[in-house]
C-alpha positions as CSV (number, residue, x, y, z in Angstrom):
1,X,95.2,14.4,63.8
2,X,91.8,13.1,63.4
3,X,89.0,15.6,63.4
4,X,88.1,15.1,67.5
5,X,92.1,16.0,68.4
6,X,91.7,19.2,66.4
7,X,88.3,20.5,68.3
8,X,90.0,20.0,71.3
9,X,93.0,21.7,70.4
10,X,90.9,24.8,68.9
11,X,88.9,24.5,72.0
12,X,92.4,24.8,73.9
13,X,93.4,27.9,71.9
14,X,90.0,29.6,72.2
15,X,89.9,29.8,75.7
16,X,93.7,30.2,76.5
17,X,92.9,33.4,74.4
18,X,90.3,34.4,76.2
19,X,92.0,34.0,79.2
20,X,94.8,36.2,77.8
21,X,91.8,38.5,77.3
22,X,90.6,38.4,80.4
23,X,89.8,41.5,81.5
24,X,89.5,43.7,85.4
25,X,87.9,47.1,86.6
26,X,90.2,49.6,87.4
27,X,88.7,52.4,89.4
28,X,89.5,55.7,91.0
29,X,88.5,59.3,91.4
30,X,90.8,62.3,90.3
31,X,91.3,65.4,92.6
32,X,92.8,68.7,93.3
33,X,96.2,68.4,94.8
34,X,95.7,71.7,96.6
35,X,91.9,71.6,97.5
36,X,91.0,68.2,97.5
37,X,88.1,69.0,95.0
38,X,87.3,66.6,92.6
39,X,87.9,67.0,88.8
40,X,84.9,67.0,86.3
41,X,85.6,65.7,83.1
42,X,89.2,65.3,83.4
43,X,90.6,62.5,80.8
44,X,92.0,59.2,82.4
45,X,92.9,57.1,79.1
46,X,95.3,54.0,79.1
47,X,98.6,54.6,77.1
48,X,99.1,51.3,75.5
49,X,95.3,50.0,74.8
50,X,93.9,53.8,73.8
51,X,91.0,53.2,76.4
52,X,89.8,56.3,78.1
53,X,86.9,57.9,80.0
54,X,86.3,60.6,81.6
55,X,85.9,61.6,85.1
56,X,81.6,61.9,86.2
57,X,80.2,64.5,88.5
58,X,81.8,63.1,91.8
59,X,85.5,63.3,89.9
60,X,85.6,59.0,89.1
61,X,86.1,57.0,86.5
62,X,85.8,53.1,85.5
63,X,88.2,51.5,83.0
64,X,88.0,47.5,82.0
65,X,91.8,46.7,81.3
66,X,93.4,43.7,80.3
67,X,95.9,42.2,82.9
68,X,99.1,43.4,83.2
69,X,101.9,46.3,82.9
70,X,99.6,49.8,82.3
71,X,100.3,53.3,82.0
72,X,97.4,55.4,83.0
73,X,97.6,58.9,81.5
74,X,95.3,61.8,83.0
75,X,94.9,65.4,82.3
76,X,92.8,68.3,82.7
77,X,93.4,71.9,81.5
78,X,95.2,74.1,83.7
79,X,96.8,71.4,85.6
80,X,99.9,69.1,85.4
81,X,99.5,65.8,83.3
82,X,99.7,62.5,86.0
83,X,101.0,59.5,85.2
84,X,99.9,56.3,87.0
85,X,102.1,52.9,86.1
86,X,100.9,49.9,88.0
87,X,100.8,45.9,86.6
88,X,97.3,44.9,86.9
89,X,96.3,41.8,88.2
90,X,92.8,42.5,90.0
91,X,90.3,44.8,90.4
92,X,92.3,48.3,92.0
93,X,91.4,51.8,93.2
94,X,93.6,54.8,92.3
95,X,93.2,57.9,94.3
96,X,94.7,60.2,91.8
97,X,95.8,64.1,92.6
98,X,97.0,66.7,90.2
99,X,99.1,69.5,90.5
100,X,97.9,73.1,89.3
101,X,99.8,74.7,86.5
102,X,102.5,77.4,88.0
103,X,101.6,80.6,86.2
104,X,98.8,82.9,85.8
105,X,95.4,83.9,88.4
106,X,93.6,82.2,85.9
107,X,94.5,79.6,82.6
108,X,93.1,80.4,79.8
109,X,91.6,77.4,78.3
110,X,88.3,77.2,75.6
111,X,86.8,74.1,77.3
112,X,87.1,71.1,80.1
113,X,85.7,68.7,77.5
114,X,88.0,65.5,77.1
115,X,89.6,64.4,73.7
116,X,86.8,64.0,71.1
117,X,83.8,64.6,73.8
118,X,82.0,67.5,71.3
119,X,82.2,64.6,68.8
120,X,81.5,61.6,70.2
121,X,78.7,62.8,72.7
122,X,74.7,62.4,72.1
123,X,74.0,66.0,73.6
124,X,73.9,68.5,70.9
125,X,73.3,72.9,71.1
126,X,75.3,71.9,74.3
127,X,78.2,74.9,75.0
128,X,80.3,74.7,77.7
129,X,82.4,78.2,79.2
130,X,84.7,77.8,82.2
131,X,86.1,80.4,85.1
132,X,89.0,80.9,82.6
133,X,87.4,81.5,79.5
134,X,84.8,84.0,81.5
135,X,87.4,85.9,82.3
136,X,89.8,86.0,79.4
137,X,86.9,88.5,77.4
138,X,86.9,91.5,77.0
139,X,84.6,93.3,80.2
140,X,82.2,96.2,79.9
141,X,84.0,98.4,82.5
142,X,86.3,95.6,83.9
143,X,83.3,93.5,85.3
144,X,84.1,90.2,83.8
145,X,80.5,88.9,83.1
146,X,78.7,85.2,82.8
147,X,75.7,86.7,80.7
148,X,77.4,88.6,78.1
149,X,79.9,85.8,77.9
150,X,77.2,83.2,77.3
151,X,75.9,86.0,74.3
152,X,78.9,85.0,72.6
153,X,77.7,81.6,71.6
154,X,76.0,80.6,68.3
155,X,71.8,80.9,68.8
156,X,72.2,83.5,71.4
157,X,71.8,86.7,71.4
158,X,71.5,90.0,73.6
159,X,68.2,92.4,73.5
160,X,69.8,95.5,72.9
161,X,72.8,97.0,75.2
162,X,71.3,98.0,78.7
163,X,68.5,95.4,78.9
164,X,68.5,91.9,80.4
165,X,69.0,88.6,80.0
166,X,69.4,87.2,76.5
167,X,67.2,85.3,73.6
168,X,68.4,81.8,72.2
169,X,67.3,80.3,68.9
170,X,64.5,83.7,68.8
171,X,63.1,82.4,72.7
172,X,61.8,85.0,75.5
173,X,63.5,86.0,77.9
174,X,61.6,84.2,80.2
175,X,61.9,80.9,77.9
176,X,65.8,80.2,79.5
177,X,65.8,78.2,82.8
178,X,68.3,80.2,84.4
179,X,70.5,78.0,87.9
180,X,73.0,78.8,90.4
181,X,74.0,75.6,91.6
182,X,70.2,74.1,91.0
183,X,68.5,77.4,92.6
184,X,66.5,79.1,89.6
185,X,67.5,82.7,89.2
186,X,64.1,84.9,87.9
187,X,66.5,88.2,86.8
188,X,69.8,87.6,85.9
189,X,70.9,91.1,85.9
190,X,72.3,94.3,87.8
191,X,72.1,97.6,86.7
192,X,69.2,97.2,84.2
193,X,71.3,94.6,82.5
194,X,74.7,96.3,82.3
195,X,75.9,93.4,84.4
196,X,74.7,89.9,85.7
197,X,74.8,88.4,89.0
198,X,77.0,86.2,88.8
199,X,80.3,86.9,90.4
200,X,82.6,85.3,88.4
201,X,85.5,84.5,91.4
202,X,83.1,82.3,92.7
203,X,82.1,80.4,89.0
204,X,83.5,77.2,88.3
205,X,81.6,76.0,84.9
206,X,78.8,77.4,82.8
207,X,77.0,74.7,80.7
208,X,74.6,76.4,78.0
209,X,71.6,73.4,76.9
210,X,70.1,75.3,73.4
211,X,68.3,71.7,72.6
212,X,68.5,68.1,72.8
213,X,67.3,68.7,76.5
214,X,67.8,65.2,78.8
215,X,64.7,64.0,80.2
216,X,65.7,65.2,83.9
217,X,65.3,68.8,82.3
218,X,61.3,70.6,82.2
219,X,60.1,74.4,82.5
220,X,61.6,76.4,79.8
221,X,61.2,75.9,76.3
222,X,64.1,77.2,74.5
223,X,67.4,76.9,77.3
224,X,69.1,75.4,80.5
225,X,71.7,77.8,82.0
226,X,73.0,75.8,84.6
227,X,75.8,77.6,86.7
228,X,78.0,76.1,89.5
229,X,80.0,77.6,91.9
230,X,83.5,76.3,92.9
231,X,83.6,75.0,95.8
232,X,86.3,76.3,98.6
233,X,90.2,75.3,99.3
234,X,90.4,71.6,101.2
235,X,93.4,72.1,102.5
236,X,94.5,76.0,103.5
237,X,92.7,79.7,103.0
238,X,93.2,82.1,100.6
239,X,91.8,85.3,99.3
240,X,91.1,86.9,96.1
241,X,89.8,89.7,94.7
242,X,90.0,93.1,92.0
243,X,89.7,96.4,91.9
244,X,88.4,98.3,88.9
245,X,86.7,101.8,87.9
246,X,83.7,101.0,89.5
247,X,82.9,98.0,91.1
248,X,85.5,96.0,93.9
249,X,85.5,92.5,94.6
250,X,86.8,90.3,97.3
251,X,86.4,86.8,98.0
252,X,88.0,84.2,100.9
253,X,87.7,80.4,101.6
254,X,88.7,78.3,104.4
255,X,88.5,75.0,105.4
256,X,86.8,74.2,108.7
257,X,88.1,70.7,108.8
258,X,90.8,69.8,106.9
259,X,90.8,67.8,103.7
260,X,86.3,67.3,104.2
261,X,84.7,71.0,104.8
262,X,85.6,74.4,103.6
263,X,83.6,77.6,103.5
264,X,83.7,80.3,100.2
265,X,82.4,83.4,100.7
266,X,82.3,86.5,97.7
267,X,80.8,89.9,97.5
268,X,80.8,92.9,95.0
269,X,79.9,96.3,95.1
270,X,80.2,98.8,92.6
271,X,81.2,102.7,93.9
272,X,80.8,104.8,91.0
273,X,77.7,106.7,92.6
274,X,80.5,108.1,94.9
275,X,82.2,110.5,92.3
276,X,80.1,109.9,89.2
277,X,77.8,112.7,88.9
278,X,74.0,112.4,86.8
279,X,73.7,116.5,86.7
280,X,75.6,119.5,86.8
281,X,74.2,121.3,90.0
282,X,74.6,117.4,92.0
283,X,76.9,116.8,94.2
284,X,78.8,113.6,94.3
285,X,76.5,110.5,96.3
286,X,73.9,112.4,96.6
287,X,72.3,110.7,94.0
288,X,72.3,106.4,93.9
289,X,73.0,103.8,91.5
290,X,74.7,100.6,92.6
291,X,74.4,97.0,93.5
292,X,76.0,94.5,95.9
293,X,75.6,91.1,95.8
294,X,77.1,88.1,98.4
295,X,78.0,84.8,97.0
296,X,78.3,82.2,99.4
297,X,79.0,78.4,99.5
298,X,80.0,75.7,102.5
299,X,80.9,71.5,101.4
300,X,81.3,69.0,103.9
301,X,82.5,65.5,103.1
302,X,80.7,63.4,105.7
303,X,82.3,60.2,104.2
304,X,83.3,58.3,101.5
305,X,79.7,57.9,100.3
306,X,77.8,61.1,101.6
307,X,78.3,65.0,100.7
308,X,77.0,68.1,101.4
309,X,76.8,71.3,99.6
310,X,75.1,74.6,101.1
311,X,75.0,78.0,98.6
312,X,73.8,81.2,99.4
313,X,73.0,84.4,97.5
314,X,71.6,87.5,97.6
315,X,71.7,90.9,96.0
316,X,70.4,94.2,95.9
317,X,70.5,96.8,93.1
318,X,69.5,100.7,93.9
319,X,68.8,103.7,92.0
320,X,67.6,107.3,92.9
321,X,67.2,110.5,91.6
322,X,67.2,113.8,93.7
323,X,64.0,112.5,95.5
324,X,61.7,112.1,92.7
325,X,62.5,108.3,91.2
326,X,63.9,105.7,93.7
327,X,63.9,101.7,92.5
328,X,65.6,98.6,93.9
329,X,65.3,95.4,93.0
330,X,66.3,92.2,94.8
331,X,67.4,88.2,94.5
332,X,67.8,86.0,97.1
333,X,67.8,82.0,97.1
334,X,69.4,79.5,99.0
335,X,70.2,75.8,97.7
336,X,71.0,72.6,100.1
337,X,72.2,69.8,98.2
338,X,73.4,65.7,99.8
339,X,75.2,63.3,97.5
340,X,74.4,59.8,98.2
341,X,76.9,57.0,96.5
342,X,75.9,53.6,97.2
343,X,78.2,51.6,95.3
344,X,80.3,52.6,91.9
345,X,77.1,52.4,89.6
346,X,74.8,53.7,91.9
347,X,74.3,57.4,93.3
348,X,71.7,60.0,93.7
349,X,71.4,63.4,94.3
350,X,68.9,65.5,96.6
351,X,68.4,69.5,95.3
352,X,66.1,71.9,98.2
353,X,65.9,75.3,97.5
354,X,64.2,78.5,97.8
355,X,64.3,81.6,95.2
356,X,62.9,84.9,95.4
357,X,63.0,88.1,93.2
358,X,61.5,91.6,94.7
359,X,61.1,94.8,92.6
360,X,59.9,97.9,94.2
361,X,59.3,101.5,92.9
362,X,58.0,105.1,93.3
363,X,58.4,108.6,94.9
364,X,59.9,108.8,97.5
365,X,58.1,112.4,99.1
366,X,55.2,114.9,97.9
367,X,52.5,114.7,96.8
368,X,52.9,111.7,94.6
369,X,54.7,109.7,97.0
370,X,53.9,106.2,96.4
371,X,56.2,102.4,96.7
372,X,55.1,99.8,94.0
373,X,56.2,96.2,94.6
374,X,55.8,93.2,93.0
375,X,57.8,89.7,93.9
376,X,58.1,85.7,92.6
377,X,58.7,83.6,95.2
378,X,58.8,79.7,95.1
379,X,60.4,76.4,96.8
380,X,61.6,73.2,95.5
381,X,63.5,70.0,95.5
382,X,64.9,67.6,92.9
383,X,65.9,64.3,93.6
384,X,67.9,62.6,90.8
385,X,69.2,59.0,90.6
386,X,72.1,57.9,88.0
387,X,72.8,54.0,87.6
388,X,75.8,52.6,85.1
389,X,76.1,49.3,83.8
390,X,78.7,48.8,81.3
391,X,77.1,50.9,77.9
392,X,74.2,51.7,80.1
393,X,73.1,54.6,82.1
394,X,69.6,55.0,83.5
395,X,68.9,58.5,85.3
396,X,65.5,58.7,86.6
397,X,63.4,60.7,89.7
398,X,61.5,63.5,90.1
399,X,60.9,67.5,91.2
400,X,58.6,69.7,92.7
401,X,58.1,73.6,93.2
402,X,55.3,75.8,95.0
403,X,55.0,79.3,93.7
404,X,53.6,82.7,95.0
405,X,53.3,85.0,93.0
406,X,53.0,88.7,93.5
407,X,51.4,90.5,90.8
408,X,51.6,94.0,92.9
409,X,50.7,96.7,95.3
410,X,51.1,100.2,96.1
411,X,51.2,101.8,99.1
412,X,50.9,105.9,99.3
413,X,53.3,108.0,100.9
414,X,52.5,110.5,104.1
415,X,50.2,113.2,101.7
416,X,50.0,111.1,99.0
417,X,46.6,111.2,96.7
418,X,47.4,107.8,96.2
419,X,45.4,105.1,98.0
420,X,46.2,101.6,98.3
421,X,46.1,98.6,96.2
422,X,47.1,95.1,96.8
423,X,46.0,92.6,93.7
424,X,45.6,89.4,95.2
425,X,48.4,87.3,95.4
426,X,48.3,84.1,92.7
427,X,49.4,80.3,93.7
428,X,50.7,77.1,91.8
429,X,52.0,73.8,91.8
430,X,54.7,71.8,89.4
431,X,55.7,68.5,89.6
432,X,57.3,66.4,87.1
433,X,59.3,62.4,86.9
434,X,61.0,61.6,84.6
435,X,63.2,58.7,83.3
436,X,66.5,58.7,80.6
437,X,68.3,55.8,79.5
438,X,71.7,56.3,77.2
439,X,72.3,53.3,75.6
440,X,75.9,53.2,74.0
441,X,74.8,50.4,71.0
442,X,77.8,50.1,69.2
443,X,81.3,51.9,68.5
444,X,79.0,54.2,66.1
445,X,75.9,54.4,67.6
446,X,74.6,55.9,70.9
447,X,70.9,56.4,71.9
448,X,69.8,58.9,74.6
449,X,66.0,58.8,75.2
450,X,63.8,59.2,78.0
451,X,60.5,60.5,78.8
452,X,59.3,63.3,81.5
453,X,55.8,64.0,82.4
454,X,55.0,67.1,83.9
455,X,51.7,67.8,86.2
456,X,51.0,71.1,87.2
457,X,48.0,73.1,89.4
458,X,46.9,76.3,89.1
459,X,45.4,77.2,93.0
460,X,43.4,79.2,95.4
461,X,42.6,81.6,97.1
462,X,41.6,83.2,93.7
463,X,38.8,84.4,91.9
464,X,38.6,83.6,88.5
465,X,36.5,85.0,85.6
466,X,35.8,84.5,82.3
467,X,36.9,86.7,79.0
468,X,34.9,87.5,76.3
469,X,35.2,91.0,73.6
470,X,36.3,91.3,70.4
471,X,39.5,89.6,69.0
472,X,42.5,91.8,69.5
473,X,40.9,94.0,72.0
474,X,40.5,94.3,75.7
475,X,38.5,91.9,77.2
476,X,35.5,91.8,79.5
477,X,35.6,90.0,82.8
478,X,32.2,88.0,83.6
479,X,30.7,85.0,85.3
480,X,33.4,85.2,88.9
481,X,33.8,82.6,90.6
482,X,35.7,82.1,94.3
483,X,37.7,79.5,95.4
484,X,39.3,78.5,98.7
485,X,42.7,78.5,99.8
486,X,44.9,75.4,98.3
487,X,41.7,74.6,96.1
488,X,42.8,73.3,92.4
489,X,41.1,75.6,90.0
490,X,42.9,74.2,87.0
491,X,44.8,71.4,86.3
492,X,47.4,70.2,83.4
493,X,49.4,67.5,82.2
494,X,51.4,67.2,79.8
495,X,54.1,64.0,78.3
496,X,57.4,65.1,77.1
497,X,58.8,62.7,74.9
498,X,62.6,63.2,74.3
499,X,65.6,61.7,72.3
500,X,69.0,62.4,71.2
501,X,71.3,60.3,69.0
502,X,74.9,60.3,67.9
503,X,76.3,58.0,64.6
504,X,80.1,58.4,64.5
505,X,81.0,58.6,61.0
506,X,84.9,58.3,62.2
507,X,87.2,58.8,65.6
508,X,86.9,62.5,64.8
509,X,83.4,63.1,63.3
510,X,79.6,62.5,63.8
511,X,76.2,63.1,63.0
512,X,73.6,64.0,65.5
513,X,69.6,64.0,65.7
514,X,67.7,65.2,68.3
515,X,63.9,65.9,69.4
516,X,62.2,67.0,72.3
517,X,58.8,68.1,73.8
518,X,58.9,70.8,76.3
519,X,55.9,72.4,78.6
520,X,56.1,75.7,80.5
521,X,54.2,76.8,83.1
522,X,55.1,80.5,84.5
523,X,55.2,83.5,81.9
524,X,57.0,86.9,82.1
525,X,55.2,89.7,80.8
526,X,56.2,92.9,79.1
527,X,54.8,95.1,76.6
528,X,58.2,96.7,75.7
529,X,60.4,95.7,72.9
530,X,63.3,95.0,75.8
531,X,62.4,93.5,79.4
532,X,63.4,95.2,82.1
533,X,63.6,93.9,86.0
534,X,60.3,95.7,86.3
535,X,58.1,93.3,84.2
536,X,55.6,90.9,85.9
537,X,55.8,87.2,86.5
538,X,52.5,85.4,85.8
539,X,51.2,82.0,86.3
540,X,49.4,79.3,84.0
541,X,45.4,79.5,84.4
542,X,42.4,78.6,83.5
543,X,42.6,81.3,80.8
544,X,46.6,81.6,80.0
545,X,47.8,77.9,78.9
546,X,50.9,76.0,78.9
547,X,53.7,77.4,76.8
548,X,54.4,74.2,74.7
549,X,57.2,73.5,72.0
550,X,58.3,70.4,69.4
551,X,62.1,70.6,68.8
552,X,64.3,69.4,66.2
553,X,68.2,69.8,66.0
554,X,70.4,67.9,63.0
555,X,74.0,68.1,63.5
556,X,77.1,67.9,62.0
557,X,80.7,67.6,63.9
558,X,84.2,67.7,63.4
559,X,88.0,67.8,65.0
560,X,90.6,68.2,63.3
561,X,94.7,68.4,63.7
562,X,94.3,66.1,66.9
563,X,91.6,68.3,68.6
564,X,93.0,72.1,68.0
565,X,90.2,72.7,65.9
566,X,86.1,72.0,67.0
567,X,83.5,72.7,64.1
568,X,80.1,72.3,64.4
569,X,76.9,72.5,61.9
570,X,73.7,72.5,63.4
571,X,70.1,73.0,62.0
572,X,67.0,73.7,64.4
573,X,63.0,73.9,64.4
574,X,60.8,75.1,67.0
575,X,57.3,74.8,66.5
576,X,55.8,76.6,69.5
577,X,52.2,76.8,70.9
578,X,49.8,79.0,73.6
579,X,52.8,81.8,73.1
580,X,51.4,85.4,74.7
581,X,51.3,88.2,73.3
582,X,49.3,92.4,73.9
583,X,46.8,94.0,72.8
584,X,47.9,97.6,71.9
585,X,49.1,99.7,74.7
586,X,48.4,97.2,77.5
587,X,47.7,97.9,80.6
588,X,50.3,95.7,83.0
589,X,50.5,97.2,86.1
590,X,48.3,96.6,89.1
591,X,45.7,94.7,86.9
592,X,43.7,92.2,88.9
593,X,42.1,91.2,85.1
594,X,45.6,91.1,83.4
595,X,44.2,88.4,81.3
596,X,42.3,91.0,79.6
597,X,45.2,92.2,78.0
598,X,46.7,89.7,77.0
599,X,46.7,87.5,73.2
600,X,47.6,83.9,72.4
601,X,48.8,82.1,69.2
602,X,51.6,80.1,67.9
603,X,54.9,80.6,66.6
604,X,57.9,78.9,64.7
605,X,61.6,79.5,64.8
606,X,64.5,77.8,62.5
607,X,67.9,78.5,61.2
608,X,71.5,77.6,61.1
609,X,74.5,77.7,63.8
610,X,77.8,77.4,63.3
611,X,80.5,77.1,65.6
612,X,84.0,76.7,65.5
613,X,86.9,76.4,68.1
614,X,90.0,76.6,68.8
615,X,91.6,75.5,72.1
616,X,95.2,74.9,71.6
617,X,98.2,77.0,70.9
618,X,99.1,80.0,71.8
619,X,96.3,81.6,69.9
620,X,93.1,80.2,71.2
621,X,89.4,81.3,70.0
622,X,85.9,81.5,69.2
623,X,83.7,81.7,66.4
624,X,79.8,81.7,65.9
625,X,77.5,82.5,63.2
626,X,73.7,82.2,63.1
627,X,71.4,82.1,60.1
628,X,67.8,82.1,61.3
629,X,64.5,83.2,61.4
630,X,61.4,84.3,64.1
631,X,57.7,84.4,64.1
632,X,54.5,84.4,65.6
633,X,50.8,84.1,64.5
634,X,48.9,86.0,67.1
635,X,45.1,86.2,66.2
636,X,44.3,89.9,67.1
637,X,47.5,91.1,65.8
638,X,48.6,92.2,62.1
639,X,45.4,90.6,61.0
640,X,46.3,87.3,61.8
641,X,49.9,86.2,59.6
642,X,53.0,85.7,60.6
643,X,54.9,88.5,61.9
644,X,58.7,88.9,63.2
645,X,59.2,87.9,67.1
646,X,60.5,90.0,69.2
647,X,63.9,88.4,69.1
648,X,63.9,87.6,65.5
649,X,67.5,88.4,64.2
650,X,68.3,87.0,60.7
651,X,72.0,87.2,60.5
652,X,74.4,86.9,63.9
653,X,78.3,86.5,64.1
654,X,80.4,86.9,67.4
655,X,84.2,86.3,67.5
656,X,86.6,86.0,70.7
657,X,90.1,85.6,70.5
658,X,92.7,85.2,72.9
659,X,96.8,85.4,72.3
660,X,99.2,84.5,74.6
661,X,102.3,87.2,73.8
662,X,104.7,85.9,75.9
663,X,104.6,84.8,79.7
664,X,103.2,87.7,80.8
665,X,101.5,89.7,78.3
666,X,97.9,88.3,77.0
667,X,95.5,90.3,74.5
668,X,91.7,89.7,73.9
669,X,89.2,90.6,71.4
670,X,85.2,90.9,71.1
671,X,83.6,91.5,67.8
672,X,80.0,91.2,67.1
673,X,77.8,91.8,64.4
674,X,73.9,91.2,63.8
675,X,70.8,92.0,62.4
676,X,68.8,94.9,63.8
677,X,66.3,93.9,66.2
678,X,62.4,93.9,64.8
679,X,60.2,96.8,66.3
680,X,57.0,98.4,66.1
681,X,56.6,101.9,63.9
682,X,53.3,103.6,62.6
683,X,53.2,103.7,58.7
684,X,50.9,106.6,58.7
685,X,49.7,109.5,60.6
686,X,46.5,112.3,60.5
687,X,46.0,115.6,62.1
688,X,43.8,116.5,65.2
689,X,43.6,120.2,66.6
690,X,46.9,120.7,65.3
691,X,48.8,117.8,66.4
692,X,50.4,114.7,64.3
693,X,48.8,111.1,65.8
694,X,51.0,108.3,64.1
695,X,49.0,105.5,63.3
696,X,49.5,101.8,62.6
697,X,47.3,100.8,59.0
698,X,46.9,97.2,59.4
699,X,47.0,96.4,62.8
700,X,51.0,95.7,62.4
701,X,53.7,94.3,64.9
702,X,57.2,94.8,64.3
703,X,57.0,95.9,61.0
704,X,60.5,97.9,61.4
705,X,63.8,96.8,61.9
706,X,66.7,98.8,63.9
707,X,69.9,98.8,61.8
708,X,72.1,96.5,62.0
709,X,74.7,96.4,65.0
710,X,78.3,96.1,65.4
711,X,81.2,96.2,67.9
712,X,84.3,95.5,68.8
713,X,86.2,95.2,72.3
714,X,89.7,94.6,73.5
715,X,91.3,94.0,76.5
716,X,95.3,93.1,77.5
717,X,96.3,91.3,80.6
718,X,99.8,92.0,82.1
719,X,100.6,88.7,84.7
720,X,102.7,89.6,87.4
721,X,106.0,88.0,88.4
722,X,105.7,85.1,90.0
723,X,108.3,84.1,92.4
724,X,109.3,80.4,93.7
725,X,107.3,80.0,97.4
726,X,105.4,82.7,96.8
727,X,101.4,82.4,96.8
728,X,100.8,85.8,96.0
729,X,99.5,86.0,92.2
730,X,98.5,89.5,90.8
731,X,97.5,91.0,86.9
732,X,96.2,94.0,85.4
733,X,93.2,94.2,82.9
734,X,93.5,97.0,80.3
735,X,90.0,96.9,78.6
736,X,88.2,99.2,76.2
737,X,84.3,98.3,75.1
738,X,82.9,99.6,71.8
739,X,86.7,100.3,70.0
740,X,85.3,102.8,67.5
741,X,82.0,104.2,69.5
742,X,79.6,102.7,67.1
743,X,76.0,104.2,68.5
744,X,74.5,100.9,68.1
745,X,70.2,101.8,68.1
746,X,68.6,100.5,71.4
747,X,65.2,101.5,70.4
748,X,63.2,104.0,67.6
749,X,60.8,106.4,68.5
750,X,59.2,109.6,66.6
751,X,58.2,112.9,67.3
752,X,57.7,116.1,65.6
753,X,60.1,118.3,63.9
754,X,60.6,121.4,65.8
755,X,61.2,123.3,62.8
756,X,58.3,121.5,60.4
757,X,55.8,120.7,63.3
758,X,53.8,118.8,60.0
759,X,56.6,116.2,59.6
760,X,57.7,113.6,62.1
761,X,60.9,112.2,62.6
762,X,62.8,108.9,63.9
763,X,64.9,109.0,67.1
764,X,68.0,106.8,67.2
765,X,68.4,105.8,71.0
766,X,72.0,104.2,72.0
767,X,73.0,103.2,75.8
768,X,76.7,103.0,74.8
769,X,77.5,104.8,71.8
770,X,81.3,106.0,72.9
771,X,84.3,104.0,74.0
772,X,84.3,103.0,76.9
773,X,88.2,102.4,79.0
774,X,88.8,100.4,82.0
775,X,91.2,99.0,84.3
776,X,91.1,96.4,87.2
777,X,94.3,94.8,89.5
778,X,93.1,91.3,90.2
779,X,94.9,89.6,93.2
780,X,95.5,86.1,94.8
781,X,97.4,84.7,97.4
């Protein structure tokens, strides 16, 4: 055979091999068989080639497969495995439905991530909890709580029992962007921090981003907590709920157009005030301490390419005592989401929302009667486009937010000696544009990078002042200047580059890196160690600069024993700019010149986080440990030296385990341990007119630390008997909060000793220093 013949044969062999390797596209959508709801994150794997992917936000997937016989396996935790056998010869679309597993009211799983997704995705510092995981954790007084569940994750700490919110990697509570179906929430607590505003019966999934934010996210320095609600059933109506010692819940979902539209409404109310007495001579019901909330969602599938979703939330907390004190605060939000699928590869999502938070406090009657109120209200929209092309995903879009800040007004009651006083409202506008590119370069290297550009205007109608005076002291407001309504007082621009990279060491381990610059234009001002629902939101102004942060994360991730165990180790460093603190004895209430009370400087936070998860078998659980340091450096505090931040906590250990004893009984346990929070106490004293006056000799801040805190919670769940053909399901949940009655310190304060007035003594205040048992009955039909 001559060389030309060999070349021809080689040419033909190559092309025959190429034909043999010809691929076609298999596309499809994965849905719940009962409700028609798209299942996000379902695992789709072709069994012979081991080619796989996971479903996107609309439940869709796409695989490039060789022609011929295929076996497609589809899995989603809590559902029966689906299997499709197909002789694939051309492009094909598969409509796949999965049935839920028979069993408990809620299957207990740790995450809905596909095989090795925690290792293979580019995101770092990302945590997910679903409804079943949240409900499996022991609850305070039987009230399952999203925020308390989030506080069990590494890098997240509670500001103290009975305090609102959470801190992520040393950041302030206001540095967390909390979203409910895309709409921001400005106070996430009920009953002064005892419970969160999220009703667990409607929560589908909770996603927490602690770093490595993609370019579409902005506005907060520390974290994004994205809570999505579960759509209603598209097939048949159902009712679920629960009754506990202090609260009751009820949820109903009804399809209004079969396979196309559904409505879901859920409500909660505490009723402990109807029978709990606050004093010996009080009759039950005289004083009030309760909350209620309502959550609603409506979904409508217009056609295969267009979908609508509308969400609404309203809550009220009330506390009144003997006509001497009355407090209440309210959340209201609305969110409209429109999704458009231009093609299998190109889609968009438009969100429009309104969110308002308002509180009132005062004395209802008498010569000291008054009502003080403050609020924050914003309306906004987000537009996001996603384009998928092979190994590339392009995300781009923009956002707009308009704010109204009500800094306070006081209204006197009848016969009161108070006078009417209004602090002028403040206004601002924030806009952003972003582009993000995820590039799967090869099997080992994945790059996700982007840029966000934010613009901010502080708007009139305002009177603007300059503030002059000694550093660390209250400033004097001078040089007033007037601005008309809507006029730009001060404008800021910030470029925020982001980059995430993942390098796979093998199929079950990877190294990840991220860097991001973030800007924040709203601030929560509070001069107490633990924030409360009655703190004040303040916009960025001509004098108060935007907060900025540069964040770096390096992580190693490893899965073991066929993904039964997920391990992660992350090192992080955050440099913070334009951080806000306060002069001693700052006056923040009804202060037209609140800027005169503020101090500014920089900060830093760095540490290590270890996380471990077991997601298969009768025993599942989560463990997290954080070793971290958080510091601030503010001119006028601690003589200009670094001092511990408000949420500095050196050691923090969280452990949660759930064990299935049999098909009816399961048990769960939480254990938390942490270094005590930093607090400020005087280190000296002097005597004046027979009184002992404590003083701080070096202008120190957070110079003492509360005792270490730890707590153990337990719960046991007994599931009702499941009878074939019966829709009714039920369970009893028995729980104990703070099993060994640990008196964890919420705060410390000094007072004179009654027997020896020349001596001072430190008094520890504990909110839940005793064991709290509870029982809850849950049902669904």
